[in-house]
Each structure stands twice: as C-alpha cells, then as structure tokens.
Phi, psi and omega in degrees: 000138177291144181283132183245133170256133180258120182234130179179173184285173177303136176068022177282343180104019183295309183292320178296321176294317177304315180299316180296318179295329180273002179080014179272159173283123182298132174214142186280136162204153184279123176284118185262341183209167179293126179255113188253118176238183181298329186236345182222135173248114182258128185244147175293144180298331179299331179294332178275324186277331186249119184305320183289351177252000188282344181306313179300332178298317179296317180295313181289333177299329177289341177276348183260157173270332183224135175260125179249115175272121186256128180223125178289143183294346180252016178295140177277348180201167176250138177268357183270129179291151173302140178060026178304325183297341182295338182267002183250133180262034177224161173300137178243117180250156176260140180232108178266114181260167174066034182291348179266002180287148182302325182258024181295136175230082186297321180300316179295314179297321178298317179298317180296317181290325176296318178298326178287348178101013181287137176197117003277179178237130180246130174260121188226156169234121180288341182268316178271346181071012175298129179083349183293316181297321178297319178294316179298320177299316179299315182291338180273348181298149177296131181301333184290345179286342184284000000 
C-alpha cells in the first residue's frame, strides 16, 4: 500500500480516518504529535493551522507517496489555498470526512478540495465505512499506473 500523509485542521477527522483505514474501531483522541506508521502519517491539526508549526508537514510529505488533504463535510470554510497541490511533487487527493454528519455538505467540500487541486476526491465516513474501500483500493494501486 502506498504511504499516505493526512493533512487538515483540528477536528477534521484525520485520526478517525486513520483508524478506519487500519481496520480499527474509531475512537476519539487528540493527536499531539506526528504519528508515523508503515502506511499512514497522521498529523496534528495545529501543524496545518499555525504557520510556525507547518515546516514538519513539508518534511513528512516527502516521506509519503500520496498527500491527503482532509476536510470535514460540515466545515464552514476551507483552510486550503487554491492550487495548493501545485507545490507538491506527489499525488494530492482530497478526503471529505464526516459525510454522515447531519450538517454535511459534501458538494461544498468537494468544490473546495477541487479548487485546491485535489484529484481524485474521496467522500468517506469512518463510522459507516462508506467510501473507505474505494480509498483503500486507490492506495493499493500500483504506483506505475499514475
């Protein structure tokens, strides 16, 4: 499986998505530091939100095969700049989490991630597992197909 780094703001659903991708039962806890495993790099949201902490994101992105920008379906705004993917020399995918939330607006989140340059974009629920298999299939694809 290609190594994925999860980048997004606090409470975007990165850690819960990591747990779902690893086949674990999702349970909440606050990610305090970069958690590096064989296939997933989970990052604290503060690293995305605070400029003085963003340096490690760039360094760890080089350790990944795929960069995943994570945006919750109920976000009121996107923290990702337009065409953000242009500065990354790896595939950048969009990950819309929380699609099962009552105030989810998947279309809006998809537009924001598309504007950031993400392709493809996956809409997932870590609790119902909707979209998880499609994401796992993508991550399992042979890198030479890209």
